[in-house]
Residue, then its C-alpha position, 0 to 999 in steps of 0.5 A: m533193655t536196649t544196648t547202645a553201641r559205643f564208637v571208638p575211633e581207630s587210631k592212626l599211631p596203634e604202635v605207639g608205646t611210651t615215649i622216649f620223654s616218659v621214659m627218660s622223665a621217669l628215669a631222671a626222676d628215679k635217679k634225681a638227675v637233671n631232665l635234659g629230655q623234656g624241658f624241664p627247667d632247674f631255675s625259676c623265670d625271671p621275676a618279672l616275667p609274672t608281673m609281664v604276664t599279668q600287665a599283658m592280660a590286663d591289657n586284653y592281650n588273651q586271644y589266640p595268636p595268628m596261626p603263624g605267631m605274633p608278628q612281633l615274635r616272628e620279627q624277633i626271630a628273624a633278628k637273632i637269626k640274622s645276628i647269629y647265622g647271617h640269614a635274613y627269612d621273611v617273617n610273613t612266609e618263612i617264619t612259623v612259631t609252634a608249641g613245642a618241636t612236636q606240634g611242628i613236626l606234626t604240622v609239617l607232616l600234616a600239610c606235606v604227607h597224604a594218605g599213600d605217600e610213603v615217609i622215610v625215617i632215618e633213626p635215630a630220630y626225634d621220638 
């Protein structure tokens, strides 16, 4: 009888337990409160959105977007920032779209922090 050793990769985050998002979501559900901690809106999407998504899929907009995000979206973000704050940003070098804050923060850390670097985290901090 032969046994095969099972590979278990070493976690880079061995001390990470339950996130604050899980805790707050459970509390909100338990207390029947509005959950403001994780982006659970208490309203439906615009009724036109499902039709627009269906049309976009029919028009073959069904591939992964460019890494920094769709150019049209980055242009609209730049225009909104300029109209609200009066600051102009280059859509090709200064605006990147991520799938949420967690991915954005992780992307920055992976790009800028290297093995052996020290990172100072000021508390309270984003989970």
